[in-house]
N, CA, C and O atoms as a CHARMM CRD file, in Angstrom:
* protein
*
  288
    1    1 MET  N      1.39800  18.77100 -99.49800 PROA 1      0.00000
    2    1 MET  CA     0.05900  18.29000 -99.77600 PROA 1      0.00000
    3    1 MET  C      0.06200  16.76700 -99.72500 PROA 1      0.00000
    4    1 MET  O      0.96500  16.11900-100.25300 PROA 1      0.00000
    5    2 LYS  N     -0.93200  16.21800 -99.09900 PROA 2      0.00000
    6    2 LYS  CA    -1.11500  14.77900 -99.06100 PROA 2      0.00000
    7    2 LYS  C     -2.33400  14.43800 -99.90300 PROA 2      0.00000
    8    2 LYS  O     -3.40100  15.02700 -99.72900 PROA 2      0.00000
    9    3 LEU  N     -2.17300  13.48200-100.82000 PROA 3      0.00000
   10    3 LEU  CA    -3.25300  13.10400-101.73000 PROA 3      0.00000
   11    3 LEU  C     -3.77700  11.72700-101.37200 PROA 3      0.00000
   12    3 LEU  O     -2.99900  10.79500-101.16800 PROA 3      0.00000
   13    4 LYS  N     -5.07200  11.59800-101.29700 PROA 4      0.00000
   14    4 LYS  CA    -5.72400  10.30900-101.08700 PROA 4      0.00000
   15    4 LYS  C     -6.66700  10.11800-102.26800 PROA 4      0.00000
   16    4 LYS  O     -7.66200  10.83100-102.40200 PROA 4      0.00000
   17    5 LEU  N     -6.34600   9.14900-103.12300 PROA 5      0.00000
   18    5 LEU  CA    -7.12000   8.92800-104.33900 PROA 5      0.00000
   19    5 LEU  C     -7.84900   7.59800-104.23800 PROA 5      0.00000
   20    5 LEU  O     -7.24400   6.56300-103.96100 PROA 5      0.00000
   21    6 GLN  N     -9.17100   7.64000-104.46900 PROA 6      0.00000
   22    6 GLN  CA    -9.99300   6.44400-104.40300 PROA 6      0.00000
   23    6 GLN  C    -10.74700   6.26400-105.70800 PROA 6      0.00000
   24    6 GLN  O    -11.08600   7.22800-106.39400 PROA 6      0.00000
   25    7 VAL  N    -11.00000   4.99600-106.03300 PROA 7      0.00000
   26    7 VAL  CA   -11.85800   4.66500-107.16500 PROA 7      0.00000
   27    7 VAL  C    -13.16100   4.15500-106.56200 PROA 7      0.00000
   28    7 VAL  O    -13.15900   3.24100-105.73800 PROA 7      0.00000
   29    8 GLN  N    -14.26700   4.75200-106.97900 PROA 8      0.00000
   30    8 GLN  CA   -15.57400   4.32800-106.48300 PROA 8      0.00000
   31    8 GLN  C    -16.35800   3.72200-107.63700 PROA 8      0.00000
   32    8 GLN  O    -16.47500   4.31200-108.71100 PROA 8      0.00000
   33    9 PHE  N    -16.89900   2.51200-107.38600 PROA 9      0.00000
   34    9 PHE  CA   -17.66300   1.81700-108.41500 PROA 9      0.00000
   35    9 PHE  C    -18.61100   0.84900-107.73100 PROA 9      0.00000
   36    9 PHE  O    -18.18700   0.05100-106.89500 PROA 9      0.00000
   37   10 ASN  N    -19.86900   0.91000-108.07400 PROA 10     0.00000
   38   10 ASN  CA   -20.88700   0.01000-107.50500 PROA 10     0.00000
   39   10 ASN  C    -20.83100  -0.06100-105.98300 PROA 10     0.00000
   40   10 ASN  O    -20.79000  -1.15100-105.41100 PROA 10     0.00000
   41   11 ASN  N    -20.83000   1.07700-105.33900 PROA 11     0.00000
   42   11 ASN  CA   -20.83200   1.18100-103.88300 PROA 11     0.00000
   43   11 ASN  C    -19.60400   0.57100-103.22700 PROA 11     0.00000
   44   11 ASN  O    -19.66900   0.14100-102.07500 PROA 11     0.00000
   45   12 LYS  N    -18.49600   0.52600-103.93800 PROA 12     0.00000
   46   12 LYS  CA   -17.25100   0.00200-103.38800 PROA 12     0.00000
   47   12 LYS  C    -16.16700   1.04600-103.58700 PROA 12     0.00000
   48   12 LYS  O    -16.04300   1.62500-104.66600 PROA 12     0.00000
   49   13 ASN  N    -15.38500   1.28400-102.54800 PROA 13     0.00000
   50   13 ASN  CA   -14.26600   2.22600-102.60500 PROA 13     0.00000
   51   13 ASN  C    -12.96000   1.45100-102.54400 PROA 13     0.00000
   52   13 ASN  O    -12.77800   0.57900-101.69400 PROA 13     0.00000
   53   14 VAL  N    -12.05200   1.78000-103.45800 PROA 14     0.00000
   54   14 VAL  CA   -10.72800   1.16400-103.46900 PROA 14     0.00000
   55   14 VAL  C     -9.70100   2.28000-103.49700 PROA 14     0.00000
   56   14 VAL  O     -9.73700   3.15000-104.36700 PROA 14     0.00000
   57   15 GLU  N     -8.78600   2.25100-102.54000 PROA 15     0.00000
   58   15 GLU  CA    -7.72500   3.25000-102.51100 PROA 15     0.00000
   59   15 GLU  C     -6.61400   2.83400-103.45900 PROA 15     0.00000
   60   15 GLU  O     -6.20700   1.67200-103.48300 PROA 15     0.00000
   61   16 THR  N     -6.13300   3.77900-104.23100 PROA 16     0.00000
   62   16 THR  CA    -5.09400   3.47700-105.20400 PROA 16     0.00000
   63   16 THR  C     -3.80900   3.01500-104.52700 PROA 16     0.00000
   64   16 THR  O     -3.03100   2.27200-105.12500 PROA 16     0.00000
   65   17 THR  N     -3.57600   3.44000-103.29900 PROA 17     0.00000
   66   17 THR  CA    -2.38000   2.98200-102.58400 PROA 17     0.00000
   67   17 THR  C     -2.43700   1.47400-102.33100 PROA 17     0.00000
   68   17 THR  O     -1.40000   0.81200-102.30400 PROA 17     0.00000
   69   18 ASN  N     -3.63300   0.93300-102.14600 PROA 18     0.00000
   70   18 ASN  CA    -3.78400  -0.50700-101.94900 PROA 18     0.00000
   71   18 ASN  C     -3.48800  -1.26500-103.24300 PROA 18     0.00000
   72   18 ASN  O     -2.90500  -2.34900-103.21400 PROA 18     0.00000
   73   19 ILE  N     -3.88900  -0.69600-104.37000 PROA 19     0.00000
   74   19 ILE  CA    -3.58900  -1.29900-105.66900 PROA 19     0.00000
   75   19 ILE  C     -2.07300  -1.29200-105.88500 PROA 19     0.00000
   76   19 ILE  O     -1.48900  -2.29600-106.29400 PROA 19     0.00000
   77   20 GLU  N     -1.45400  -0.15700-105.60600 PROA 20     0.00000
   78   20 GLU  CA    -0.00800  -0.02600-105.76800 PROA 20     0.00000
   79   20 GLU  C      0.73200  -1.04400-104.90400 PROA 20     0.00000
   80   20 GLU  O      1.67400  -1.68100-105.37600 PROA 20     0.00000
   81   21 LYS  N      0.32300  -1.20500-103.66000 PROA 21     0.00000
   82   21 LYS  CA     0.95500  -2.15500-102.75000 PROA 21     0.00000
   83   21 LYS  C      0.82600  -3.58400-103.27000 PROA 21     0.00000
   84   21 LYS  O      1.79500  -4.34300-103.23600 PROA 21     0.00000
   85   22 LEU  N     -0.34500  -3.95200-103.74500 PROA 22     0.00000
   86   22 LEU  CA    -0.60100  -5.28500-104.28200 PROA 22     0.00000
   87   22 LEU  C      0.31600  -5.58500-105.46800 PROA 22     0.00000
   88   22 LEU  O      0.89900  -6.66600-105.55700 PROA 22     0.00000
   89   23 VAL  N      0.43500  -4.62200-106.37000 PROA 23     0.00000
   90   23 VAL  CA     1.27500  -4.80000-107.55500 PROA 23     0.00000
   91   23 VAL  C      2.74600  -4.90400-107.17200 PROA 23     0.00000
   92   23 VAL  O      3.44900  -5.78800-107.66300 PROA 23     0.00000
   93   24 LYS  N      3.21600  -4.02500-106.31200 PROA 24     0.00000
   94   24 LYS  CA     4.62400  -4.04900-105.91000 PROA 24     0.00000
   95   24 LYS  C      4.97700  -5.36300-105.21800 PROA 24     0.00000
   96   24 LYS  O      6.07000  -5.89100-105.42600 PROA 24     0.00000
   97   25 GLU  N      4.08500  -5.89200-104.41100 PROA 25     0.00000
   98   25 GLU  CA     4.32300  -7.17100-103.74900 PROA 25     0.00000
   99   25 GLU  C      4.44800  -8.28900-104.78200 PROA 25     0.00000
  100   25 GLU  O      5.28200  -9.18100-104.63000 PROA 25     0.00000
  101   26 ASP  N      3.62700  -8.24800-105.82700 PROA 26     0.00000
  102   26 ASP  CA     3.67600  -9.28000-106.85500 PROA 26     0.00000
  103   26 ASP  C      4.94800  -9.17000-107.68800 PROA 26     0.00000
  104   26 ASP  O      5.55300 -10.18200-108.04100 PROA 26     0.00000
  105   27 VAL  N      5.35100  -7.94500-108.00000 PROA 27     0.00000
  106   27 VAL  CA     6.59700  -7.73900-108.74900 PROA 27     0.00000
  107   27 VAL  C      7.77100  -8.31300-107.95200 PROA 27     0.00000
  108   27 VAL  O      8.61800  -9.01500-108.50400 PROA 27     0.00000
  109   28 LYS  N      7.81400  -8.01200-106.66700 PROA 28     0.00000
  110   28 LYS  CA     8.88500  -8.52400-105.80500 PROA 28     0.00000
  111   28 LYS  C      8.84400 -10.04800-105.72200 PROA 28     0.00000
  112   28 LYS  O      9.89100 -10.69400-105.68800 PROA 28     0.00000
  113   29 ALA  N      7.64200 -10.62500-105.69000 PROA 29     0.00000
  114   29 ALA  CA     7.48700 -12.08000-105.62500 PROA 29     0.00000
  115   29 ALA  C      8.02500 -12.75100-106.88600 PROA 29     0.00000
  116   29 ALA  O      8.37300 -13.93200-106.86500 PROA 29     0.00000
  117   30 GLN  N      8.09100 -11.99900-107.97900 PROA 30     0.00000
  118   30 GLN  CA     8.64700 -12.53800-109.21900 PROA 30     0.00000
  119   30 GLN  C     10.16300 -12.35600-109.29200 PROA 30     0.00000
  120   30 GLN  O     10.77900 -12.63900-110.32000 PROA 30     0.00000
  121   31 GLY  N     10.75700 -11.88300-108.20200 PROA 31     0.00000
  122   31 GLY  CA    12.20100 -11.76600-108.11400 PROA 31     0.00000
  123   31 GLY  C     12.77600 -10.47500-108.67200 PROA 31     0.00000
  124   31 GLY  O     13.97700 -10.38600-108.92700 PROA 31     0.00000
  125   32 VAL  N     11.92600  -9.47700-108.86200 PROA 32     0.00000
  126   32 VAL  CA    12.38200  -8.19600-109.39900 PROA 32     0.00000
  127   32 VAL  C     12.45400  -7.18100-108.26400 PROA 32     0.00000
  128   32 VAL  O     11.48400  -6.99300-107.53000 PROA 32     0.00000
  129   33 LYS  N     13.60100  -6.53100-108.12100 PROA 33     0.00000
  130   33 LYS  CA    13.72700  -5.48100-107.11700 PROA 33     0.00000
  131   33 LYS  C     13.09200  -4.20000-107.65000 PROA 33     0.00000
  132   33 LYS  O     13.29200  -3.84000-108.81000 PROA 33     0.00000
  133   34 MET  N     12.33900  -3.52600-106.81900 PROA 34     0.00000
  134   34 MET  CA    11.64800  -2.30400-107.25000 PROA 34     0.00000
  135   34 MET  C     12.63100  -1.21800-107.68800 PROA 34     0.00000
  136   34 MET  O     12.28300  -0.36700-108.50600 PROA 34     0.00000
  137   35 THR  N     13.83700  -1.23600-107.16000 PROA 35     0.00000
  138   35 THR  CA    14.82800  -0.22900-107.55100 PROA 35     0.00000
  139   35 THR  C     15.30300  -0.41800-108.98400 PROA 35     0.00000
  140   35 THR  O     15.89900   0.48900-109.56600 PROA 35     0.00000
  141   36 THR  N     15.04100  -1.60300-109.56400 PROA 36     0.00000
  142   36 THR  CA    15.44200  -1.85900-110.94400 PROA 36     0.00000
  143   36 THR  C     14.33400  -1.54300-111.94000 PROA 36     0.00000
  144   36 THR  O     14.56100  -1.58000-113.14900 PROA 36     0.00000
  145   37 VAL  N     13.14800  -1.23500-111.45100 PROA 37     0.00000
  146   37 VAL  CA    12.00900  -0.97100-112.33000 PROA 37     0.00000
  147   37 VAL  C     12.09100   0.44800-112.87600 PROA 37     0.00000
  148   37 VAL  O     12.23700   1.41700-112.13100 PROA 37     0.00000
  149   38 ASP  N     11.99300   0.54200-114.20700 PROA 38     0.00000
  150   38 ASP  CA    12.01600   1.84300-114.87700 PROA 38     0.00000
  151   38 ASP  C     10.59500   2.37400-115.05800 PROA 38     0.00000
  152   38 ASP  O     10.31700   3.53300-114.75100 PROA 38     0.00000
  153   39 THR  N      9.69900   1.52300-115.55800 PROA 39     0.00000
  154   39 THR  CA     8.29500   1.92500-115.71100 PROA 39     0.00000
  155   39 THR  C      7.39300   0.82800-115.16200 PROA 39     0.00000
  156   39 THR  O      7.70700  -0.35900-115.24000 PROA 39     0.00000
  157   40 LEU  N      6.28200   1.25200-114.61300 PROA 40     0.00000
  158   40 LEU  CA     5.29600   0.32800-114.06900 PROA 40     0.00000
  159   40 LEU  C      3.91900   0.81400-114.49600 PROA 40     0.00000
  160   40 LEU  O      3.44100   1.85600-114.04700 PROA 40     0.00000
  161   41 GLU  N      3.29400   0.03800-115.37000 PROA 41     0.00000
  162   41 GLU  CA     1.95500   0.38100-115.85100 PROA 41     0.00000
  163   41 GLU  C      0.94800  -0.51700-115.14500 PROA 41     0.00000
  164   41 GLU  O      1.09000  -1.74000-115.14600 PROA 41     0.00000
  165   42 VAL  N     -0.06800   0.09200-114.54500 PROA 42     0.00000
  166   42 VAL  CA    -1.05200  -0.64300-113.76100 PROA 42     0.00000
  167   42 VAL  C     -2.43800  -0.40900-114.35600 PROA 42     0.00000
  168   42 VAL  O     -2.81200   0.71900-114.67800 PROA 42     0.00000
  169   43 TYR  N     -3.18400  -1.49100-114.49100 PROA 43     0.00000
  170   43 TYR  CA    -4.53700  -1.43200-115.05200 PROA 43     0.00000
  171   43 TYR  C     -5.50900  -2.02600-114.03400 PROA 43     0.00000
  172   43 TYR  O     -5.33900  -3.16100-113.58900 PROA 43     0.00000
  173   44 TYR  N     -6.51300  -1.25700-113.67600 PROA 44     0.00000
  174   44 TYR  CA    -7.50000  -1.69100-112.68900 PROA 44     0.00000
  175   44 TYR  C     -8.86400  -1.77100-113.35600 PROA 44     0.00000
  176   44 TYR  O     -9.31200  -0.81200-113.98400 PROA 44     0.00000
  177   45 LYS  N     -9.52400  -2.91600-113.21900 PROA 45     0.00000
  178   45 LYS  CA   -10.87100  -3.11300-113.76100 PROA 45     0.00000
  179   45 LYS  C    -11.85000  -3.11800-112.58900 PROA 45     0.00000
  180   45 LYS  O    -11.99200  -4.13600-111.91100 PROA 45     0.00000
  181   46 PRO  N    -12.52600  -1.99900-112.34300 PROA 46     0.00000
  182   46 PRO  CA   -13.38200  -1.91700-111.16100 PROA 46     0.00000
  183   46 PRO  C    -14.58800  -2.85500-111.19400 PROA 46     0.00000
  184   46 PRO  O    -15.11800  -3.21000-110.14100 PROA 46     0.00000
  185   47 GLU  N    -15.02600  -3.26000-112.38100 PROA 47     0.00000
  186   47 GLU  CA   -16.21300  -4.12000-112.43700 PROA 47     0.00000
  187   47 GLU  C    -15.98900  -5.47400-111.77800 PROA 47     0.00000
  188   47 GLU  O    -16.94200  -6.08000-111.28900 PROA 47     0.00000
  189   48 ASP  N    -14.74100  -5.96800-111.75300 PROA 48     0.00000
  190   48 ASP  CA   -14.47700  -7.22600-111.06600 PROA 48     0.00000
  191   48 ASP  C    -13.28400  -7.13900-110.10300 PROA 48     0.00000
  192   48 ASP  O    -12.78200  -8.15800-109.63000 PROA 48     0.00000
  193   49 SER  N    -12.84700  -5.92400-109.82400 PROA 49     0.00000
  194   49 SER  CA   -11.74700  -5.64500-108.87200 PROA 49     0.00000
  195   49 SER  C    -10.44100  -6.33400-109.25000 PROA 49     0.00000
  196   49 SER  O     -9.65200  -6.69900-108.37900 PROA 49     0.00000
  197   50 SER  N    -10.21300  -6.51300-110.55200 PROA 50     0.00000
  198   50 SER  CA    -8.97800  -7.16600-110.98100 PROA 50     0.00000
  199   50 SER  C     -7.91900  -6.13700-111.37000 PROA 50     0.00000
  200   50 SER  O     -8.22000  -5.03700-111.83300 PROA 50     0.00000
  201   51 VAL  N     -6.67600  -6.53800-111.16200 PROA 51     0.00000
  202   51 VAL  CA    -5.53600  -5.65700-111.41100 PROA 51     0.00000
  203   51 VAL  C     -4.53800  -6.39200-112.30400 PROA 51     0.00000
  204   51 VAL  O     -4.20700  -7.55400-112.06900 PROA 51     0.00000
  205   52 TYR  N     -4.07400  -5.69300-113.32300 PROA 52     0.00000
  206   52 TYR  CA    -3.02600  -6.19900-114.20500 PROA 52     0.00000
  207   52 TYR  C     -1.90900  -5.17200-114.23600 PROA 52     0.00000
  208   52 TYR  O     -2.13300  -3.98900-113.98000 PROA 52     0.00000
  209   53 TYR  N     -0.70200  -5.63100-114.55100 PROA 53     0.00000
  210   53 TYR  CA     0.40600  -4.68600-114.63100 PROA 53     0.00000
  211   53 TYR  C      1.47300  -5.16900-115.60700 PROA 53     0.00000
  212   53 TYR  O      1.55400  -6.35200-115.93600 PROA 53     0.00000
  213   54 VAL  N      2.28200  -4.22500-116.05500 PROA 54     0.00000
  214   54 VAL  CA     3.47500  -4.50400-116.85300 PROA 54     0.00000
  215   54 VAL  C      4.59500  -3.65400-116.27200 PROA 54     0.00000
  216   54 VAL  O      4.49500  -2.42800-116.21800 PROA 54     0.00000
  217   55 ALA  N      5.65000  -4.31100-115.84300 PROA 55     0.00000
  218   55 ALA  CA     6.81800  -3.61600-115.30200 PROA 55     0.00000
  219   55 ALA  C      7.98300  -3.81600-116.25800 PROA 55     0.00000
  220   55 ALA  O      8.25000  -4.93100-116.70500 PROA 55     0.00000
  221   56 THR  N      8.66700  -2.73100-116.56600 PROA 56     0.00000
  222   56 THR  CA     9.85600  -2.79500-117.41200 PROA 56     0.00000
  223   56 THR  C     11.04200  -2.32600-116.58100 PROA 56     0.00000
  224   56 THR  O     11.03000  -1.24400-115.99500 PROA 56     0.00000
  225   57 THR  N     12.06900  -3.17600-116.54700 PROA 57     0.00000
  226   57 THR  CA    13.25200  -2.82600-115.76300 PROA 57     0.00000
  227   57 THR  C     14.18300  -1.92900-116.57400 PROA 57     0.00000
  228   57 THR  O     14.00000  -1.74500-117.77700 PROA 57     0.00000
  229   58 LYS  N     15.16200  -1.38600-115.90700 PROA 58     0.00000
  230   58 LYS  CA    16.14100  -0.50300-116.55600 PROA 58     0.00000
  231   58 LYS  C     16.97900  -1.25300-117.59200 PROA 58     0.00000
  232   58 LYS  O     17.56900  -0.63700-118.48000 PROA 58     0.00000
  233   59 THR  N     17.03000  -2.58700-117.47700 PROA 59     0.00000
  234   59 THR  CA    17.76600  -3.40000-118.44900 PROA 59     0.00000
  235   59 THR  C     16.87500  -3.89300-119.58500 PROA 59     0.00000
  236   59 THR  O     17.34500  -4.58700-120.48700 PROA 59     0.00000
  237   60 GLY  N     15.59100  -3.53700-119.54500 PROA 60     0.00000
  238   60 GLY  CA    14.66800  -3.90700-120.61600 PROA 60     0.00000
  239   60 GLY  C     13.85800  -5.16300-120.36700 PROA 60     0.00000
  240   60 GLY  O     13.04400  -5.54400-121.20800 PROA 60     0.00000
  241   61 GLU  N     14.05800  -5.81300-119.23700 PROA 61     0.00000
  242   61 GLU  CA    13.26300  -6.99600-118.88500 PROA 61     0.00000
  243   61 GLU  C     11.81700  -6.56600-118.63300 PROA 61     0.00000
  244   61 GLU  O     11.56300  -5.55300-117.98300 PROA 61     0.00000
  245   62 VAL  N     10.87800  -7.35300-119.15700 PROA 62     0.00000
  246   62 VAL  CA     9.45900  -7.04200-118.97700 PROA 62     0.00000
  247   62 VAL  C      8.82900  -8.12900-118.11100 PROA 62     0.00000
  248   62 VAL  O      8.96800  -9.32100-118.38600 PROA 62     0.00000
  249   63 VAL  N      8.13500  -7.69500-117.06200 PROA 63     0.00000
  250   63 VAL  CA     7.46700  -8.59300-116.12800 PROA 63     0.00000
  251   63 VAL  C      6.02600  -8.14200-116.00700 PROA 63     0.00000
  252   63 VAL  O      5.74500  -6.94600-115.93900 PROA 63     0.00000
  253   64 GLY  N      5.11300  -9.10300-115.98100 PROA 64     0.00000
  254   64 GLY  CA     3.70300  -8.76700-115.81600 PROA 64     0.00000
  255   64 GLY  C      2.96000  -9.94100-115.21600 PROA 64     0.00000
  256   64 GLY  O      3.56400 -10.93500-114.81100 PROA 64     0.00000
  257   65 ASN  N      1.66400  -9.81900-115.16400 PROA 65     0.00000
  258   65 ASN  CA     0.85800 -10.91400-114.62600 PROA 65     0.00000
  259   65 ASN  C     -0.14200 -11.37900-115.68900 PROA 65     0.00000
  260   65 ASN  O     -0.88600 -10.57900-116.25700 PROA 65     0.00000
  261   66 ASP  N     -0.14100 -12.70000-115.94200 PROA 66     0.00000
  262   66 ASP  CA    -1.10100 -13.28600-116.87900 PROA 66     0.00000
  263   66 ASP  C     -2.45200 -13.48200-116.21100 PROA 66     0.00000
  264   66 ASP  O     -3.50100 -13.32400-116.83600 PROA 66     0.00000
  265   67 GLN  N     -2.41000 -13.82700-114.94100 PROA 67     0.00000
  266   67 GLN  CA    -3.62400 -14.01400-114.16100 PROA 67     0.00000
  267   67 GLN  C     -3.87700 -12.73000-113.36700 PROA 67     0.00000
  268   67 GLN  O     -2.93300 -12.11800-112.86800 PROA 67     0.00000
  269   68 PRO  N     -5.12200 -12.32600-113.24900 PROA 68     0.00000
  270   68 PRO  CA    -5.40600 -11.08100-112.52700 PROA 68     0.00000
  271   68 PRO  C     -5.08500 -11.18800-111.03700 PROA 68     0.00000
  272   68 PRO  O     -5.18900 -12.25300-110.43000 PROA 68     0.00000
  273   69 LEU  N     -4.69500 -10.05700-110.47900 PROA 69     0.00000
  274   69 LEU  CA    -4.60500  -9.90400-109.03200 PROA 69     0.00000
  275   69 LEU  C     -5.94000  -9.30800-108.60100 PROA 69     0.00000
  276   69 LEU  O     -6.53000  -8.51800-109.33800 PROA 69     0.00000
  277   70 TYR  N     -6.41700  -9.67200-107.43300 PROA 70     0.00000
  278   70 TYR  CA    -7.70100  -9.14400-106.97800 PROA 70     0.00000
  279   70 TYR  C     -7.51600  -8.29600-105.72900 PROA 70     0.00000
  280   70 TYR  O     -6.82600  -8.68000-104.78500 PROA 70     0.00000
  281   71 ILE  N     -8.13900  -7.15600-105.75500 PROA 71     0.00000
  282   71 ILE  CA    -8.10500  -6.22700-104.62400 PROA 71     0.00000
  283   71 ILE  C     -9.40600  -6.39700-103.84700 PROA 71     0.00000
  284   71 ILE  O    -10.48900  -6.45900-104.43000 PROA 71     0.00000
  285   72 SER  N     -9.28600  -6.46900-102.54300 PROA 72     0.00000
  286   72 SER  CA   -10.51100  -6.64300-101.73200 PROA 72     0.00000
  287   72 SER  C    -10.94200  -5.35200-101.11400 PROA 72     0.00000
  288   72 SER  O    -11.94700  -5.31300-100.40300 PROA 72     0.00000
């Protein structure tokens, strides 16, 4: 089965895969390898298309974003 999940809000469609890609790119930009991430919590605010996240590595390091990421 292939799943395509979208969030629809105010006549705008956002695919969750695009949110995931945006977050993973930012985590990598902070010098964290995705293979070291144990949990990744992602928060999407559709009213302003902002994305926040908290990544916890297997060693307990916590990485997140203070400034929102924006999905177009």
